[in-house]
C-alpha positions in Angstrom: 180.6 -46.0 82.7 181.1 -49.7 83.1 180.7 -52.4 80.0 177.5 -53.3 81.7 176.2 -50.0 82.5 177.0 -49.0 78.7 175.4 -52.3 77.5 172.1 -51.3 79.1 171.7 -47.5 77.8 172.3 -49.0 74.5 170.0 -51.6 74.9 167.2 -48.9 75.9 168.1 -46.8 73.2 168.0 -50.1 70.7 164.4 -50.4 72.3 163.1 -46.8 71.8 164.1 -46.7 68.3 163.0 -49.9 67.2 159.4 -49.5 69.0 159.2 -45.9 67.5 159.6 -47.3 64.2 157.4 -50.1 64.7 154.3 -47.7 65.9 155.3 -45.7 62.5 155.1 -48.5 60.3 152.3 -50.2 62.2 149.8 -47.1 62.1 151.1 -46.0 58.4 150.3 -49.6 57.1 147.3 -49.9 58.9 145.9 -46.7 57.2 144.6 -48.8 54.1 142.0 -50.2 56.3 140.4 -46.8 56.9 141.0 -45.5 53.4 137.1 -46.4 52.5 135.6 -45.0 55.3 137.2 -41.7 54.5 136.0 -41.7 51.2 132.6 -42.9 51.3 131.1 -39.5 51.9 132.6 -38.0 48.7 131.7 -41.9 47.1 128.0 -41.4 48.2 127.9 -37.7 46.6 128.9 -38.9 42.8 127.5 -42.3 43.0 124.8 -44.0 43.9 125.8 -47.2 45.9 123.1 -49.8 47.2 123.1 -50.5 50.8 124.5 -54.2 50.0 127.6 -52.6 48.2 127.9 -49.8 50.9 128.3 -52.3 53.5 130.7 -54.5 51.7 133.3 -52.4 51.0 133.7 -51.8 54.5 133.0 -55.4 55.6 134.8 -56.9 52.9 138.1 -55.4 54.5 137.1 -57.3 57.9 136.5 -60.5 56.0 139.8 -60.4 54.6 141.0 -59.7 57.8 139.6 -63.2 59.2 140.7 -64.7 56.3 144.3 -63.9 56.4 144.5 -64.3 60.3 143.3 -68.0 59.9 145.5 -69.0 56.8 148.4 -67.2 58.8 147.6 -69.0 62.0 146.9 -72.3 60.9 150.6 -72.0 58.7 151.9 -70.1 62.2 153.6 -67.7 59.8 154.3 -65.0 62.2 156.6 -67.5 64.3 157.9 -69.3 61.5 159.1 -66.6 59.1 160.9 -63.1 59.9 158.6 -60.8 61.3 160.1 -57.7 59.5 159.7 -59.5 56.2 156.2 -60.7 56.6 155.1 -57.0 57.6 157.2 -55.7 54.6 155.5 -57.9 52.3 152.0 -57.6 53.4 151.9 -53.8 53.8 153.8 -53.9 50.0 150.8 -55.7 48.6 148.1 -53.8 50.6 149.8 -50.6 48.7 149.5 -52.2 45.6 146.1 -53.2 46.1 144.7 -50.1 47.2 146.4 -48.3 44.4 144.7 -50.6 42.0 141.5 -49.0 43.2 142.0 -45.7 41.5 141.8 -47.6 38.1 138.2 -48.5 39.2 134.9 -46.7 39.5 133.6 -47.3 42.7 130.7 -49.1 41.7 132.7 -51.6 40.3 132.1 -55.3 41.5 136.2 -55.5 41.7 136.6 -52.9 44.3 135.3 -55.0 47.4 138.1 -58.1 46.0 140.4 -55.4 46.3 139.6 -54.7 49.7 139.4 -58.4 50.5 143.2 -58.5 49.8 144.3 -55.6 51.6 142.2 -57.3 54.3 144.2 -60.0 54.1 147.5 -58.3 54.0 146.5 -56.7 57.4 146.9 -60.6 59.0 150.6 -59.7 58.2 150.6 -56.2 60.1 148.7 -55.9 62.9 149.1 -59.1 65.4 152.8 -59.1 63.7 153.4 -56.3 65.2 152.4 -56.7 68.1 154.4 -59.8 68.5 157.4 -57.7 67.3 156.7 -55.3 70.4 156.4 -58.7 72.7 160.2 -59.6 72.1 161.3 -56.1 73.6 159.4 -56.3 76.8 160.5 -55.8 80.0 157.4 -55.8 82.7 155.8 -53.2 80.1 154.2 -55.1 77.6 150.7 -53.8 78.9 151.9 -50.4 77.9 153.7 -51.2 74.8 150.8 -53.3 73.2 148.4 -50.2 74.3 151.0 -47.9 72.8 150.0 -49.5 69.1 146.2 -50.2 70.6 146.4 -45.9 70.9 147.7 -45.0 67.9 145.3 -47.4 65.7 142.1 -45.8 67.7 143.4 -42.7 66.6 143.5 -44.1 62.8 139.9 -45.7 63.3 138.5 -41.7 64.8 140.0 -39.9 62.1 137.7 -40.5 59.2 135.2 -38.6 61.5 136.7 -35.5 61.4 137.5 -35.6 57.7 133.9 -36.0 57.5 133.6 -32.9 59.2 136.1 -31.0 57.4 134.3 -32.4 53.8 135.1 -31.7 50.1 138.1 -34.1 50.3 138.1 -36.0 46.5 137.5 -40.1 47.0 140.8 -40.8 45.6 142.9 -38.6 48.0 142.6 -41.1 51.3 143.4 -44.3 48.8 146.6 -42.4 47.7 147.4 -41.3 51.3 146.6 -44.9 52.3 148.8 -46.4 49.9 151.8 -44.1 50.5 151.7 -44.7 54.3 151.8 -48.6 53.5 154.9 -47.9 51.4 156.4 -46.1 53.8 155.8 -49.2 56.5 157.2 -51.7 54.6 160.6 -49.6 54.4 160.6 -48.3 57.7 159.7 -51.8 59.4 162.9 -53.1 57.9 165.0 -51.2 60.1 162.9 -52.6 63.4 165.4 -54.5 65.5 164.0 -57.7 67.1 164.3 -57.7 70.6 165.9 -60.1 73.0 162.7 -62.2 73.9 162.3 -64.2 71.1 162.2 -67.7 70.7 162.9 -70.7 68.4 160.4 -71.2 65.2 158.1 -73.9 65.9 157.9 -76.8 63.7 155.0 -76.5 61.0 152.0 -78.3 62.5 148.5 -77.3 61.6 147.4 -78.3 65.3 149.5 -75.6 66.5 146.9 -73.3 66.0 144.3 -75.2 68.4 146.3 -75.0 71.2 144.5 -71.4 71.7 141.5 -73.9 72.8 143.1 -77.0 74.3 145.3 -74.3 76.9 142.6 -73.7 79.4 144.3 -70.4 80.9 145.1 -69.4 77.0 140.9 -69.9 76.3 139.9 -68.3 79.1 141.9 -65.2 77.6 140.4 -65.7 74.2 136.7 -66.0 75.5 137.6 -62.6 77.7 138.5 -60.9 74.4 135.6 -62.3 72.6 133.4 -60.6 75.2 134.9 -57.3 74.4 134.9 -57.2 70.7 131.7 -58.5 70.8 130.8 -54.8 72.0 133.7 -52.7 70.6 133.2 -52.5 66.8 129.5 -52.4 67.0 129.8 -49.5 69.1 132.3 -47.9 66.7 129.9 -48.5 63.6 127.0 -47.3 64.8 128.0 -44.4 67.5 127.8 -41.9 64.7 124.2 -42.9 63.5 122.9 -42.7 66.9 124.3 -39.4 68.0 122.9 -38.2 64.9 119.4 -39.3 64.9 119.4 -38.2 68.7 121.0 -34.4 68.2 118.5 -34.0 65.5 115.9 -34.3 67.9 116.9 -31.3 69.9 119.3 -29.1 67.2 118.2 -29.4 64.0 120.0 -27.2 62.5 123.5 -28.4 63.3 123.2 -31.9 64.2 124.9 -33.3 61.8 128.6 -31.7 62.3 128.1 -31.9 66.2 127.7 -35.6 65.4 130.5 -36.1 63.4 132.7 -34.1 65.9 131.2 -35.8 69.3 131.8 -39.3 67.2 135.6 -38.5 66.7 135.9 -37.2 70.2 134.4 -40.1 71.6 136.2 -42.6 69.6 139.4 -40.7 69.7 139.7 -40.7 73.5 140.0 -44.6 73.5 143.6 -43.5 72.9 143.7 -42.4 76.4 141.8 -45.1 77.5 144.5 -47.6 75.7 147.5 -46.1 77.0 146.2 -45.9 80.7 144.7 -49.3 80.7 148.3 -50.9 79.6 150.2 -48.5 82.2 147.4 -49.9 84.9 147.7 -53.4 83.9 151.5 -53.6 83.9 151.2 -52.6 87.4 147.8 -53.5 89.3 146.9 -56.9 87.0 145.7 -57.5 83.8 142.4 -59.8 85.1 141.6 -56.8 87.3 141.8 -54.0 84.6 140.1 -55.6 81.8 137.3 -56.7 84.5 136.8 -53.2 85.7 137.2 -51.7 81.9 134.5 -54.2 80.7 132.0 -53.4 83.8 132.3 -49.7 83.0 132.1 -50.0 79.5 129.4 -52.7 79.7 127.3 -50.4 82.0 127.7 -47.6 79.2 126.0 -49.7 76.6 123.0 -50.4 78.8 122.6 -46.8 80.0 123.3 -44.5 77.2 120.0 -45.4 75.5 118.0 -43.9 78.0 119.8 -40.7 77.0 118.5 -40.8 73.3 116.9 -37.6 72.4 118.4 -36.0 75.6 120.7 -33.2 76.3 123.7 -33.5 73.7 126.3 -33.0 76.5 125.1 -35.7 78.8 125.2 -38.5 75.7 128.5 -37.1 74.9 129.8 -37.1 78.6 128.4 -41.0 79.0 129.6 -41.5 75.5 133.0 -40.2 76.4 133.5 -42.5 79.2 132.1 -45.5 76.9 134.8 -44.7 74.1 138.0 -44.5 76.9 136.4 -48.1 78.6 135.7 -49.9 75.9 139.4 -50.1 74.4 141.4 -49.6 77.9 141.1 -53.6 78.0 142.0 -54.5 74.2 145.7 -54.6 74.4 145.5 -56.5 77.7 144.0 -59.2 76.0 146.7 -59.6 73.6 149.5 -59.3 76.6 147.8 -61.9 78.8 147.9 -64.1 76.0 151.4 -63.5 74.8 152.3 -63.9 78.5 150.3 -67.1 78.7 151.4 -68.9 75.3 154.4 -71.1 74.7 157.1 -68.6 73.6 157.7 -70.2 70.3 153.9 -69.6 69.2 153.4 -66.2 70.4 152.4 -64.9 66.9 150.6 -67.4 65.9 148.3 -67.4 69.3 147.8 -63.7 68.6 146.9 -63.9 65.0 144.1 -66.8 65.8 142.8 -64.4 68.7 142.5 -61.2 66.2 140.9 -63.4 63.6 138.4 -65.1 65.9 137.8 -61.7 67.5 136.9 -59.7 64.3 135.0 -62.6 63.0 132.5 -62.0 66.0 132.3 -58.1 65.0 130.7 -58.9 61.7 128.1 -60.5 63.7 127.2 -57.6 66.3 127.8 -54.9 63.9 124.9 -56.5 61.6 122.5 -57.1 64.4 122.5 -53.6 65.6 120.3 -52.1 63.1 117.9 -55.6 63.3 118.0 -54.0 67.0 116.9 -50.9 66.2 114.1 -51.7 64.0 112.9 -53.9 67.2 113.2 -51.9 70.3 114.7 -48.4 69.0 117.8 -46.8 69.9 116.6 -46.5 73.4 117.6 -50.5 74.3 119.5 -51.3 70.7 122.9 -50.8 72.5 121.9 -52.6 75.2 122.7 -56.3 74.2 126.1 -55.5 73.2 127.0 -55.6 77.4 126.2 -59.3 77.2 129.8 -59.3 75.5 131.7 -57.6 78.8 129.6 -59.4 81.0 130.5 -62.8 79.7 134.1 -61.8 78.7 134.5 -60.2 82.9 133.2 -63.6 83.9 135.9 -65.3 81.7 138.9 -63.1 83.0 137.9 -63.8 86.7 137.9 -67.2 86.3 141.6 -66.8 84.9 142.5 -64.6 87.8 141.4 -67.4 90.4 143.4 -70.0 88.0 147.2 -70.6 88.9 148.6 -70.0 85.5 147.6 -66.2 86.4 151.0 -66.0 88.4 152.8 -65.6 84.6 150.6 -62.7 83.8 151.7 -59.4 84.4 155.2 -60.8 86.5 152.3 -62.1 89.0 150.0 -59.0 89.4 147.6 -61.1 87.5 
């Protein structure tokens, strides 16, 4: 083997090893995000929580993530600091905040504060991990980010499976998640940074405004916002929708069936994330994101008409929705990474996720009002507004000259 071939082989081995470690670290660290979801059933069985406090245990993490990502983006931390150190420090603080919860009663007002801190730390994990993956991309950026999204999708689905098993002490998920975050803090230190990394930019608070000033980036972010308007509201309320629908036709086993169906539908998104990344690298990101949003939006419009109908029909549409609602997620991030100034990729990815998760707080809280107003038959339909507007933005980006920089010219 000549020297060139040897270097190529070493490069591929280094890429595979680093991405494997990064995937383990990302999923392990993000497990703290889902700890409350996995513990909530046992907490509610032994303590009385008000509706506001119950919602706060979950929404405080997302609120913390928004605060953390906004701060990180304004200071350009993902591009000015060693991403491995930022990731490791964030995972370590998240593990400690998560462990501190064990000293509290679940009804304590301090628990949501610790969950807020945990969410802030995730700003140094999720988008920073995507940036590190982007440094290794060789015409496979969509697949690399899709792989991360697929793993995190399975993490989002896992609490529904734990709920089926039942009998899990509320402390166990917190201990397991903290152990995972500690593992992540160590593992990420051994991740190598790929060759596609730029010199750190100077500190300018205006760096974050590039996401709006740059028209192609603005379109990609608007597409992402349309996607996020739908995604987390669907994930948040799907279990209740399925349970209330199944009760009407199979009252005896509705609860367990609904939890299993929710796990299957949300978990199927992992296949969508991988498939979306593979397809986008070959056929174009604007094409794949638009197609995914059109199908997922159609599912949002139609699934309500099956409410109270045959469970198999609802699950069939739900599986299609679960796959397509997340198939485009990583491709918006990949598009931003390809369109942004290389020295600001981390900042642009962090800002994108920040604004996207801020929007989810709106759509998640609107669903109950929609149910009260029009019932489950039409409640999910208003989520289709997001994919419709997101598709329009991505098709405009497809027609823009800058789109030749996306997916190697495949748009």
